[in-house]
One Martini backbone bead per residue (centre of mass of N, CA, C, O) as a GRO file, in nm:
protein
  398
    1MET     BB    1  10.869  10.643  11.384
    2PRO     BB    2  10.562  10.582  11.373
    3LEU     BB    3  10.369  10.317  11.302
    4TRP     BB    4  10.166  10.454  11.100
    5LYS     BB    5  10.391  10.557  10.907
    6ARG     BB    6  10.524  10.290  10.833
    7ASN     BB    7  10.264  10.157  10.724
    8LEU     BB    8  10.203  10.366  10.509
    9ILE     BB    9  10.442  10.296  10.328
   10VAL     BB   10  10.380   9.995  10.281
   11VAL     BB   11  10.083  10.024  10.182
   12TRP     BB   12  10.151  10.203   9.947
   13ILE     BB   13  10.310   9.994   9.791
   14GLY     BB   14  10.081   9.784   9.779
   15SER     BB   15   9.876   9.971   9.633
   16PHE     BB   16  10.044  10.018   9.383
   17LEU     BB   17  10.073   9.722   9.290
   18THR     BB   18   9.773   9.655   9.279
   19ALA     BB   19   9.673   9.878   9.085
   20ALA     BB   20   9.862   9.808   8.855
   21ALA     BB   21   9.769   9.518   8.809
   22LEU     BB   22   9.458   9.569   8.765
   23SER     BB   23   9.493   9.805   8.539
   24LEU     BB   24   9.628   9.646   8.310
   25VAL     BB   25   9.335   9.504   8.206
   26LEU     BB   26   9.078   9.692   8.202
   27PRO     BB   27   9.094   9.861   7.929
   28PHE     BB   28   9.090   9.559   7.751
   29LEU     BB   29   8.854   9.367   7.830
   30PRO     BB   30   8.665   9.396   7.581
   31LEU     BB   31   8.879   9.279   7.385
   32PHE     BB   32   8.896   9.002   7.524
   33ILE     BB   33   8.600   8.928   7.484
   34GLU     BB   34   8.617   8.936   7.176
   35GLU     BB   35   8.840   8.708   7.165
   36LEU     BB   36   8.628   8.490   7.299
   37GLY     BB   37   8.361   8.542   7.081
   38VAL     BB   38   8.234   8.820   7.108
   39ASN     BB   39   7.972   8.992   6.927
   40GLY     BB   40   7.891   9.300   6.915
   41ARG     BB   41   7.823   9.579   7.084
   42GLN     BB   42   7.603   9.486   7.285
   43GLU     BB   43   7.743   9.224   7.377
   44ILE     BB   44   8.008   9.346   7.476
   45THR     BB   45   7.891   9.551   7.681
   46THR     BB   46   7.740   9.343   7.850
   47TRP     BB   47   7.984   9.155   7.925
   48SER     BB   48   8.155   9.379   8.044
   49GLY     BB   49   7.964   9.448   8.275
   50ILE     BB   50   7.967   9.167   8.402
   51ALA     BB   51   8.275   9.136   8.443
   52PHE     BB   52   8.312   9.387   8.613
   53GLY     BB   53   8.073   9.332   8.829
   54ALA     BB   54   8.124   9.052   8.956
   55THR     BB   55   8.339   9.122   9.165
   56PHE     BB   56   8.159   9.336   9.328
   57LEU     BB   57   7.928   9.163   9.419
   58VAL     BB   58   8.087   8.973   9.605
   59ALA     BB   59   8.235   9.191   9.768
   60ALA     BB   60   7.977   9.314   9.895
   61ILE     BB   61   7.904   9.054  10.056
   62VAL     BB   62   8.198   8.994  10.206
   63SER     BB   63   8.301   9.256  10.344
   64PRO     BB   64   8.166   9.236  10.631
   65ILE     BB   65   8.313   8.975  10.700
   66TRP     BB   66   8.599   9.091  10.687
   67GLY     BB   67   8.547   9.316  10.894
   68ARG     BB   68   8.487   9.130  11.133
   69LEU     BB   69   8.758   8.974  11.116
   70ALA     BB   70   8.936   9.225  11.161
   71ASP     BB   71   8.830   9.275  11.457
   72LYS     BB   72   8.940   8.982  11.551
   73LYS     BB   73   9.243   8.941  11.377
   74GLY     BB   74   9.307   9.172  11.182
   75ARG     BB   75   9.435   9.359  10.906
   76LYS     BB   76   9.675   9.198  10.792
   77LEU     BB   77   9.524   8.942  10.707
   78MET     BB   78   9.363   9.086  10.478
   79LEU     BB   79   9.607   9.159  10.305
   80LEU     BB   80   9.707   8.870  10.254
   81ARG     BB   81   9.451   8.749  10.132
   82ALA     BB   82   9.422   8.942   9.889
   83SER     BB   83   9.699   8.922   9.744
   84LEU     BB   84   9.710   8.614   9.702
   85GLY     BB   85   9.433   8.566   9.569
   86MET     BB   86   9.469   8.756   9.321
   87SER     BB   87   9.716   8.617   9.203
   88ILE     BB   88   9.583   8.344   9.139
   89VAL     BB   89   9.346   8.442   8.962
   90MET     BB   90   9.507   8.594   8.743
   91PHE     BB   91   9.654   8.345   8.645
   92LEU     BB   92   9.394   8.184   8.555
   93ILE     BB   93   9.279   8.384   8.338
   94SER     BB   94   9.496   8.317   8.112
   95PHE     BB   95   9.318   8.023   8.053
   96VAL     BB   96   9.072   8.103   7.929
   97GLN     BB   97   8.803   8.011   7.674
   98ASP     BB   98   8.561   8.186   7.793
   99VAL     BB   99   8.330   8.408   7.928
  100TYR     BB  100   8.238   8.224   8.164
  101GLN     BB  101   8.514   8.182   8.296
  102LEU     BB  102   8.571   8.478   8.343
  103VAL     BB  103   8.331   8.540   8.529
  104PHE     BB  104   8.396   8.334   8.747
  105LEU     BB  105   8.679   8.455   8.825
  106ARG     BB  106   8.560   8.734   8.896
  107LEU     BB  107   8.401   8.626   9.134
  108VAL     BB  108   8.645   8.521   9.293
  109MET     BB  109   8.787   8.791   9.315
  110GLY     BB  110   8.572   8.915   9.506
  111ALA     BB  111   8.624   8.715   9.750
  112VAL     BB  112   8.955   8.811   9.776
  113SER     BB  113   8.949   9.098   9.769
  114GLY     BB  114   9.081   9.419   9.929
  115PHE     BB  115   9.352   9.568   9.989
  116ILE     BB  116   9.299   9.875   9.984
  117SER     BB  117   9.065   9.875  10.190
  118ALA     BB  118   9.230   9.740  10.419
  119GLY     BB  119   9.445   9.961  10.430
  120ILE     BB  120   9.257  10.189  10.512
  121THR     BB  121   9.168  10.065  10.780
  122LEU     BB  122   9.444  10.050  10.912
  123ILE     BB  123   9.524  10.352  10.893
  124ALA     BB  124   9.266  10.474  11.021
  125SER     BB  125   9.304  10.319  11.303
  126GLN     BB  126   9.610  10.454  11.361
  127THR     BB  127   9.541  10.742  11.302
  128PRO     BB  128   9.519  11.043  11.385
  129LYS     BB  129   9.252  11.244  11.335
  130GLU     BB  130   9.422  11.511  11.255
  131LYS     BB  131   9.574  11.313  11.014
  132SER     BB  132   9.372  11.161  10.820
  133GLY     BB  133   9.363  11.328  10.560
  134TRP     BB  134   9.662  11.302  10.488
  135ALA     BB  135   9.696  10.994  10.502
  136LEU     BB  136   9.468  10.917  10.296
  137GLY     BB  137   9.577  11.090  10.067
  138THR     BB  138   9.850  10.950  10.048
  139LEU     BB  139   9.746  10.660  10.003
  140SER     BB  140   9.592  10.723   9.734
  141THR     BB  141   9.854  10.764   9.557
  142GLY     BB  142   9.919  10.467   9.522
  143GLY     BB  143   9.669  10.388   9.354
  144ILE     BB  144   9.701  10.611   9.144
  145ALA     BB  145   9.982  10.540   9.036
  146GLY     BB  146   9.908  10.252   8.955
  147GLY     BB  147   9.665  10.338   8.772
  148LEU     BB  148   9.850  10.501   8.577
  149LEU     BB  149  10.062  10.276   8.485
  150GLY     BB  150   9.903  10.022   8.414
  151PRO     BB  151   9.763  10.096   8.137
  152LEU     BB  152  10.027  10.157   7.990
  153ILE     BB  153  10.159   9.881   8.024
  154GLY     BB  154   9.920   9.709   7.923
  155GLY     BB  155   9.894   9.836   7.642
  156PHE     BB  156  10.180   9.772   7.549
  157LEU     BB  157  10.175   9.463   7.595
  158ALA     BB  158   9.924   9.397   7.422
  159ASP     BB  159  10.055   9.497   7.152
  160MET     BB  160  10.317   9.307   7.175
  161ILE     BB  161  10.192   9.007   7.317
  162GLY     BB  162   9.908   9.033   7.402
  163LEU     BB  163   9.646   8.974   7.618
  164ARG     BB  164   9.690   8.707   7.782
  165PRO     BB  165   9.988   8.750   7.907
  166VAL     BB  166   9.910   8.986   8.101
  167PHE     BB  167   9.790   8.813   8.331
  168LEU     BB  168  10.051   8.681   8.414
  169PHE     BB  169  10.203   8.942   8.480
  170THR     BB  170   9.999   9.043   8.705
  171SER     BB  171  10.059   8.825   8.934
  172VAL     BB  172  10.334   8.929   9.037
  173PRO     BB  173  10.276   9.200   9.198
  174LEU     BB  174  10.075   9.059   9.388
  175PHE     BB  175  10.287   8.875   9.522
  176LEU     BB  176  10.471   9.103   9.620
  177THR     BB  177  10.262   9.222   9.810
  178PHE     BB  178  10.253   8.985  10.001
  179LEU     BB  179  10.552   8.998  10.090
  180VAL     BB  180  10.563   9.289  10.195
  181THR     BB  181  10.342   9.252  10.409
  182TYR     BB  182  10.456   9.014  10.574
  183PHE     BB  183  10.744   9.163  10.653
  184PHE     BB  184  10.644   9.493  10.719
  185VAL     BB  185  10.381   9.475  10.857
  186LYS     BB  186  10.257   9.632  11.158
  187GLU     BB  187  10.047   9.507  11.440
  188GLU     BB  188   9.879   9.633  11.731
  189PHE     BB  189   9.664   9.380  11.819
  190VAL     BB  190   9.344   9.360  11.991
  191PRO     BB  191   9.128   9.128  12.027
  192LEU     BB  192   8.799   9.059  12.009
  193GLU     BB  193   8.553   8.930  12.169
  194VAL     BB  194   8.276   8.788  12.060
  195LYS     BB  195   8.085   8.872  12.306
  196LYS     BB  196   8.182   9.194  12.264
  197MET     BB  197   8.050   9.211  11.995
  198ALA     BB  198   7.869   9.403  11.816
  199SER     BB  199   7.613   9.461  11.642
  200ALA     BB  200   7.503   9.629  11.379
  201LYS     BB  201   7.276   9.775  11.535
  202GLU     BB  202   7.455   9.870  11.777
  203ILE     BB  203   7.652  10.038  11.614
  204ILE     BB  204   7.453  10.241  11.493
  205GLN     BB  205   7.338  10.333  11.778
  206SER     BB  206   7.635  10.438  11.883
  207LEU     BB  207   7.628  10.664  11.703
  208ARG     BB  208   7.618  11.003  11.680
  209HIS     BB  209   7.576  10.996  11.335
  210PRO     BB  210   7.406  10.780  11.156
  211GLU     BB  211   7.304  10.953  10.913
  212LEU     BB  212   7.586  11.021  10.810
  213ILE     BB  213   7.691  10.737  10.757
  214LEU     BB  214   7.467  10.657  10.555
  215SER     BB  215   7.529  10.891  10.354
  216LEU     BB  216   7.819  10.791  10.294
  217PHE     BB  217   7.739  10.527  10.169
  218LEU     BB  218   7.580  10.657   9.936
  219THR     BB  219   7.811  10.824   9.822
  220THR     BB  220   7.994  10.589   9.755
  221PHE     BB  221   7.804  10.451   9.558
  222LEU     BB  222   7.770  10.691   9.352
  223ILE     BB  223   8.062  10.731   9.280
  224GLN     BB  224   8.111  10.441   9.167
  225PHE     BB  225   7.885  10.430   8.967
  226ALA     BB  226   7.984  10.663   8.786
  227ALA     BB  227   8.279  10.569   8.733
  228GLN     BB  228   8.217  10.256   8.637
  229SER     BB  229   8.017  10.300   8.392
  230ILE     BB  230   8.264  10.356   8.186
  231SER     BB  231   8.458  10.107   8.172
  232PRO     BB  232   8.325   9.907   7.950
  233ILE     BB  233   8.350  10.155   7.706
  234LEU     BB  234   8.624  10.297   7.666
  235SER     BB  235   8.761  10.144   7.426
  236LEU     BB  236   8.515  10.184   7.235
  237TYR     BB  237   8.519  10.494   7.237
  238VAL     BB  238   8.803  10.525   7.127
  239ARG     BB  239   8.747  10.378   6.858
  240GLU     BB  240   8.533  10.587   6.762
  241LEU     BB  241   8.733  10.842   6.779
  242SER     BB  242   8.977  10.630   6.652
  243PRO     BB  243   8.974  10.525   6.363
  244GLY     BB  244   9.230  10.293   6.268
  245THR     BB  245   9.391  10.229   6.499
  246GLU     BB  246   9.693  10.036   6.599
  247ARG     BB  247   9.677  10.143   6.928
  248LEU     BB  248   9.427  10.083   7.119
  249ALA     BB  249   9.531   9.983   7.394
  250LEU     BB  250   9.723  10.221   7.448
  251LEU     BB  251   9.514  10.450   7.417
  252SER     BB  252   9.329  10.343   7.641
  253GLY     BB  253   9.544  10.366   7.863
  254ILE     BB  254   9.577  10.673   7.851
  255VAL     BB  255   9.285  10.745   7.916
  256ALA     BB  256   9.275  10.585   8.189
  257SER     BB  257   9.529  10.754   8.315
  258ALA     BB  258   9.461  11.060   8.322
  259PRO     BB  259   9.339  11.097   8.612
  260GLY     BB  260   9.603  11.015   8.768
  261ILE     BB  261   9.774  11.264   8.722
  262ALA     BB  262   9.598  11.467   8.876
  263ALA     BB  263   9.562  11.305   9.141
  264LEU     BB  264   9.861  11.287   9.219
  265ILE     BB  265   9.898  11.596   9.253
  266ALA     BB  266   9.633  11.653   9.457
  267ALA     BB  267   9.596  11.464   9.706
  268GLN     BB  268   9.767  11.592   9.938
  269ARG     BB  269   9.650  11.878   9.924
  270LEU     BB  270   9.353  11.790   9.978
  271GLY     BB  271   9.409  11.658  10.250
  272ARG     BB  272   9.499  11.918  10.395
  273LEU     BB  273   9.241  12.078  10.333
  274SER     BB  274   9.056  11.889  10.492
  275ASP     BB  275   9.191  11.944  10.772
  276LYS     BB  276   9.133  12.260  10.759
  277ILE     BB  277   8.806  12.290  10.634
  278GLY     BB  278   8.685  12.016  10.570
  279ALA     BB  279   8.546  11.735  10.425
  280GLU     BB  280   8.268  11.837  10.343
  281ARG     BB  281   8.354  12.062  10.144
  282VAL     BB  282   8.537  11.899   9.960
  283LEU     BB  283   8.325  11.695   9.867
  284PHE     BB  284   8.122  11.885   9.731
  285PHE     BB  285   8.316  12.023   9.520
  286ALA     BB  286   8.417  11.760   9.391
  287LEU     BB  287   8.146  11.675   9.270
  288LEU     BB  288   8.112  11.920   9.082
  289VAL     BB  289   8.372  11.879   8.921
  290PHE     BB  290   8.312  11.601   8.816
  291ALA     BB  291   8.059  11.684   8.650
  292ALA     BB  292   8.195  11.913   8.476
  293PHE     BB  293   8.387  11.682   8.328
  294LEU     BB  294   8.181  11.455   8.243
  295ILE     BB  295   7.958  11.567   8.051
  296PRO     BB  296   8.144  11.668   7.802
  297GLN     BB  297   8.218  11.370   7.700
  298ALA     BB  298   7.962  11.354   7.505
  299PHE     BB  299   8.106  11.594   7.292
  300VAL     BB  300   8.341  11.471   7.176
  301THR     BB  301   8.574  11.433   6.873
  302ASP     BB  302   8.836  11.340   7.037
  303THR     BB  303   9.082  11.202   7.235
  304SER     BB  304   9.214  11.461   7.351
  305GLN     BB  305   8.959  11.571   7.488
  306LEU     BB  306   8.913  11.329   7.673
  307ILE     BB  307   9.178  11.352   7.834
  308VAL     BB  308   9.133  11.632   7.957
  309LEU     BB  309   8.866  11.565   8.108
  310ARG     BB  310   8.988  11.326   8.275
  311MET     BB  311   9.182  11.502   8.433
  312GLY     BB  312   8.964  11.663   8.579
  313ILE     BB  313   8.851  11.421   8.731
  314GLY     BB  314   9.110  11.363   8.897
  315PHE     BB  315   9.090  11.602   9.093
  316ALA     BB  316   8.828  11.499   9.224
  317THR     BB  317   8.911  11.207   9.303
  318ALA     BB  318   9.132  11.293   9.517
  319ALA     BB  319   8.880  11.381   9.728
  320LEU     BB  320   8.649  11.183   9.768
  321MET     BB  321   8.728  10.922   9.934
  322PRO     BB  322   8.906  11.059  10.154
  323SER     BB  323   8.668  11.223  10.269
  324VAL     BB  324   8.489  10.990  10.351
  325GLN     BB  325   8.702  10.845  10.532
  326ALA     BB  326   8.747  11.081  10.729
  327LEU     BB  327   8.454  11.090  10.832
  328LEU     BB  328   8.442  10.803  10.937
  329ARG     BB  329   8.678  10.829  11.135
  330LYS     BB  330   8.553  11.065  11.306
  331HIS     BB  331   8.251  10.893  11.360
  332THR     BB  332   8.415  10.631  11.464
  333PRO     BB  333   8.470  10.381  11.659
  334ALA     BB  334   8.742  10.182  11.699
  335ASN     BB  335   8.581   9.897  11.759
  336ALA     BB  336   8.416   9.953  11.454
  337SER     BB  337   8.589  10.016  11.197
  338GLY     BB  338   8.587   9.753  11.033
  339ARG     BB  339   8.276   9.746  10.981
  340ILE     BB  340   8.225  10.027  10.869
  341PHE     BB  341   8.427   9.991  10.634
  342GLY     BB  342   8.286   9.739  10.526
  343TYR     BB  343   8.018   9.876  10.452
  344ASN     BB  344   8.147  10.084  10.263
  345GLN     BB  345   8.265   9.870  10.071
  346SER     BB  346   7.994   9.761   9.984
  347ALA     BB  347   7.899  10.022   9.853
  348GLN     BB  348   8.134  10.036   9.655
  349PHE     BB  349   8.087   9.756   9.516
  350MET     BB  350   7.798   9.813   9.422
  351GLY     BB  351   7.884  10.039   9.234
  352ASN     BB  352   8.082   9.858   9.071
  353PHE     BB  353   7.851   9.668   8.975
  354LEU     BB  354   7.613   9.857   8.866
  355GLY     BB  355   7.765  10.049   8.680
  356PRO     BB  356   7.855   9.857   8.446
  357LEU     BB  357   7.575   9.749   8.383
  358ALA     BB  358   7.442  10.020   8.317
  359GLY     BB  359   7.652  10.119   8.111
  360GLY     BB  360   7.622   9.891   7.905
  361GLN     BB  361   7.316   9.936   7.850
  362ILE     BB  362   7.314  10.234   7.772
  363ALA     BB  363   7.524  10.218   7.543
  364GLY     BB  364   7.379   9.990   7.376
  365HIS     BB  365   7.089  10.157   7.344
  366PHE     BB  366   7.184  10.498   7.350
  367GLY     BB  367   7.479  10.546   7.388
  368PHE     BB  368   7.751  10.716   7.502
  369GLU     BB  369   7.631  10.998   7.562
  370ALA     BB  370   7.407  10.909   7.765
  371LEU     BB  371   7.600  10.809   7.985
  372PHE     BB  372   7.736  11.080   8.063
  373LEU     BB  373   7.475  11.228   8.139
  374PHE     BB  374   7.372  11.036   8.357
  375THR     BB  375   7.623  11.040   8.548
  376GLY     BB  376   7.622  11.343   8.596
  377LEU     BB  377   7.348  11.347   8.747
  378ILE     BB  378   7.436  11.163   8.976
  379VAL     BB  379   7.653  11.354   9.095
  380ILE     BB  380   7.471  11.597   9.151
  381THR     BB  381   7.283  11.447   9.344
  382ASN     BB  382   7.502  11.382   9.549
  383ALA     BB  383   7.572  11.675   9.626
  384VAL     BB  384   7.291  11.753   9.732
  385LEU     BB  385   7.269  11.536   9.954
  386GLU     BB  386   7.524  11.616  10.110
  387ARG     BB  387   7.442  11.912  10.171
  388THR     BB  388   7.182  11.850  10.323
  389GLN     BB  389   7.307  11.684  10.554
  390THR     BB  390   7.497  11.907  10.660
  391ALA     BB  391   7.273  12.114  10.726
  392VAL     BB  392   7.123  11.942  10.935
  393LEU     BB  393   7.359  11.911  11.136
  394SER     BB  394   7.413  12.213  11.181
  395LYS     BB  395   7.131  12.275  11.298
  396LYS     BB  396   7.152  12.087  11.544
  397HIS     BB  397   7.408  12.225  11.673
  398SER     BB  398   7.265  12.520  11.686
   0.00000   0.00000   0.00000
């Protein structure tokens, strides 16, 4: 078995454990904020947006730094840094006493996080270009599967033992990820000399299609902005649709996990389809499908309808980021892949940061329905921009 396939298996396991650990707590984070003494729908949604977004703001700032270090020292080091750092921070969150301490530790989480994105960079840099769609699609199923099981386990544990102990539980799989990575990931890495490393401007100028790369960064930002804008209010929306439920955390976990079921089924198939017909086409149609299932969520009347629509989103999600990553891999020179993927991760994290903030404000001031309509329009705009850029490049080549 070639090295890239062996590493794909190990990084898949690490991505599964990481996603499961992190998604354990996200569905009921607004409920935890409420437990810390924040009251009122607008206050809770605002602080939820801040707590969600804090991690990604710092991650967006430090991601290019980690990308540059990855080009100098190797991608395995980034995996080890992220897994161990997140384990320590999650352990500490279990002891916070107010929302300010929570936000501070979420900021620290952003400085050390990034296992899944670092794993993507490692696999993308080692995989033959003709296999990149399949490999990245396969790798995405690790995060999807972890994200699927995490909310279910977290919701069950939160209802059984309370919210705070779940954070202690979450630090364990993150530490296991560190151990698995340390012992089993192998990297044949030749470090670049500092004096031979191109600047960011030189890297962009050396690209064959810099406008395509920049448009992919924008696409990544808009995808994450739309997806994460829903996160701060999901459990509150479920409570509004199912008043009086005694298992709110578990029900919120089921709703949060619904997209993962569909994405897990579709990811590898869509990865192969991307290799066959082109990632550009798959990305465009996936954006349209995403919007088609997102907008109707504004009009649901019960939780079962919401679950069905979120499963539809999962089919689209399975193709979105792997398509972007395959295109980046295709059009990026190997000696700059760490930094290009680092810049893309910054765009992803900025979407993760601004999405929850905007989502919390829109839901707090205009209602949940307005949020789904707004994010749906964002996704449609993304699809139009992506299609326009593809048409321009096709015209140039013709």
